[in-house]
Every structure is written in C-alpha cells, then in structure tokens.
C-alpha positions in Angstrom: -2.6 24.5 5.1 -0.1 22.5 3.0 1.2 18.9 3.2 4.7 17.9 2.2 5.2 14.8 0.2 8.0 12.5 1.3 9.4 12.0 -2.2 9.7 15.6 -3.1 9.4 17.6 0.1 7.4 20.1 -2.0 4.4 21.8 -0.5 1.1 20.5 -1.9 -2.2 22.3 -1.2 -4.2 20.3 1.4 -7.7 19.3 0.4 -9.8 21.7 2.3 -13.4 21.5 1.0 -16.0 19.0 -0.1 -16.8 21.5 -2.9 -15.5 19.9 -6.0 -14.4 23.3 -7.4 -12.5 24.3 -4.2 -11.3 20.8 -3.1 -7.8 22.0 -4.3 -7.7 25.7 -3.4 -7.0 28.3 -6.2 -3.3 29.2 -6.7 -2.0 32.4 -5.2 -2.6 35.4 -7.5 1.0 35.8 -8.4 1.3 32.1 -9.3 -1.9 32.3 -11.4 -0.8 35.5 -13.2 2.5 33.7 -14.1 0.6 30.6 -15.3 -1.9 32.6 -17.5 0.8 34.8 -18.9 2.7 31.6 -19.9 -0.4 30.3 -21.5 -1.0 33.4 -23.6 2.6 33.2 -24.7 1.9 29.7 -26.1 -1.7 30.1 -27.5 -3.9 32.5 -29.4 -7.4 32.0 -30.7 -9.3 32.2 -34.0 -10.8 35.5 -33.3 -7.4 37.2 -32.6 -5.9 35.6 -35.7 -8.9 36.8 -37.8 -8.6 40.3 -36.4 -4.9 40.4 -37.1 -5.5 39.2 -40.7 -8.2 41.7 -41.3 -6.2 44.6 -40.0 -3.1 43.7 -42.0 -5.2 43.3 -45.1 -7.0 46.5 -44.5 -3.9 48.6 -43.9 -1.3 46.8 -46.1 0.9 46.4 -42.9 3.0 43.4 -42.0 1.1 40.7 -40.2 3.9 40.1 -37.8 3.5 36.3 -38.0 2.9 33.4 -40.5 -0.2 31.3 -40.1 0.6 27.6 -40.7 -2.0 24.9 -41.5 -0.4 21.7 -40.4 -3.0 19.3 -41.8 -2.6 16.9 -44.6 -3.0 17.9 -48.2 -6.4 16.3 -48.5 -7.5 18.3 -45.5 -6.1 21.5 -46.9 -7.9 21.0 -50.1 -11.2 20.4 -48.2 -10.8 24.0 -46.9 -8.2 26.4 -45.5 -7.9 29.8 -44.2 -6.9 32.4 -46.8 -3.4 33.6 -46.5 -2.2 30.4 -44.5 0.9 28.5 -45.5 0.4 24.8 -45.9 3.1 22.8 -44.0 1.9 19.3 -42.9 3.4 18.4 -39.5 5.1 15.3 -41.0 7.0 17.5 -43.4 8.3 20.2 -41.0 11.8 18.7 -40.7 12.2 18.7 -44.5 10.4 22.0 -45.4 10.2 24.3 -42.5 13.3 26.3 -43.5 12.0 26.7 -47.1 8.8 28.2 -46.0 9.5 30.0 -42.6 12.0 32.5 -41.2 13.1 31.9 -37.7 12.9 35.6 -37.0 9.1 35.7 -37.8 6.7 34.1 -35.2 4.6 31.2 -36.4 1.0 30.5 -35.5 0.0 26.8 -36.2 -3.3 25.2 -36.4 -4.8 21.9 -37.2 -8.5 20.5 -37.3 -9.8 21.6 -33.9 -9.8 21.0 -30.2 -10.1 17.3 -30.5 -6.8 17.1 -32.4 -3.3 17.6 -31.1 -1.7 17.9 -34.6 -1.0 21.6 -34.0 0.6 20.9 -30.7 2.9 18.3 -32.3 3.6 20.9 -35.1 4.4 23.6 -32.6 6.8 21.3 -30.8 8.5 20.3 -34.0 8.9 24.0 -35.0 10.0 25.2 -31.4 12.5 22.3 -31.4 14.0 23.7 -34.6 14.3 27.2 -33.2 11.1 28.8 -34.4 8.9 31.1 -32.2 5.6 29.5 -32.2 1.9 29.8 -30.9 -0.9 27.4 -31.3 -4.2 28.7 -32.6 -6.9 27.3 -30.2 -9.9 25.8 -32.0 -8.2 25.2 -35.3 -10.1 25.3 -38.6 -13.1 23.9 -37.0 -13.7 27.0 -34.8 -12.5 29.3 -37.6 -15.4 28.1 -39.6 -17.8 27.8 -36.7 -17.1 31.4 -35.7 -18.2 32.5 -39.3 -14.8 33.4 -40.8 -14.1 32.8 -44.4 -12.2 29.9 -45.9 -11.1 28.7 -49.3 -12.0 25.3 -51.0 -11.4 24.0 -54.4 -14.7 25.5 -55.5 -13.6 29.0 -54.2 -14.3 31.2 -51.2 -16.8 30.0 -48.7 -18.2 31.3 -45.4 -20.8 29.9 -43.0 -23.0 31.8 -40.6 -21.4 32.0 -37.1 -22.5 29.3 -34.7 -24.2 31.1 -31.8 -22.6 28.6 -29.4 -19.1 29.8 -30.4 -19.5 33.4 -31.4 -22.0 36.2 -30.5 -24.8 36.5 -33.0 -24.9 39.8 -34.9 -21.6 41.1 -33.3 -18.1 41.5 -34.8 -16.4 40.9 -31.4 -17.0 38.6 -28.5 -15.6 41.1 -26.0 -13.2 38.6 -24.6 
C-alpha cells in the first residue's frame, strides 16, 4: 500500500506496522540493490584499503588509487597511514592538481566516523573532476583495527580492538 503526497504525487510507502524496524517497509530488492551498489561506488573501508596497500607492496603492482589524508598538518604529524598523501581539505583548490592525477581514483579519509572532513574533501575533489571514494572509519578505525601508522617517532601499531576487528584473524569475512 502506498500513499501519494499532494505536493509531489510520488508514491510513499504507507506505515504498515507498529514494529519500529518495519514501520516503513524495506525497499524493493531492485531498489535496494541500486542503492547499495551506489553506496559501494562512494565508499570503501579501512580493511579493504589495508588489503590493497598490502597486496600492492607485496607484489610491486600499481595500487590503482591514491590514498589522501585530508586532516590538518598537526593531525598528520600526530600519526598517518604509510603511503598516504597529505592534502588538507582547505588546500584542495590550490594543491590538488600538483599532487593528484584525474585519471587515478582517490580515496580520502579524515579522523573518523564523527568527522565529516573526508566528505567535504571528497566533494571538493569530485567537484574538480576527480574520481573519489571516502574511506569509512578514517584514521581512528585504521588504528583501532590494528593497522600500522607513522608518527614523528617512527612506525607504530596498536593491537586490534576486538569491537572493531576479529581477535586473532587477518580478515573479518565481510
């Protein structure tokens, strides 16, 4: 059952249940597939980036994308992902062309899920013609999942947080 709104005459799902999860019914499978495919075109996660970096380093193959840390210089110096390019969001208009190639996809990240800096950077880059994905979780989840990072003191790595990565496994199986 659908209800048409007077303003748009667009079908809107009727509220059919007292169950808070199903109060608005799930989308049709084809609509859901299109939505989730679009989401994957815009996002990646730290585990996939780490796997790609490890594969490229282990085989001397081209990574296929550039990882860009969009945080401030102070944040970069506090710790960053090895191999990332530092390009603060505010400097994208002036520096993107010097650091990036529009033919090579860009993966941006910032602090973590509570920060939309990577989203702003992705928008700035996409608006300038770059292919871009956002790395969900940012540097916070990179570190929480136990991946190595660099600081002014050298390479560091923390044990994986069992709330974000499986203990004793290399792959979450997602």
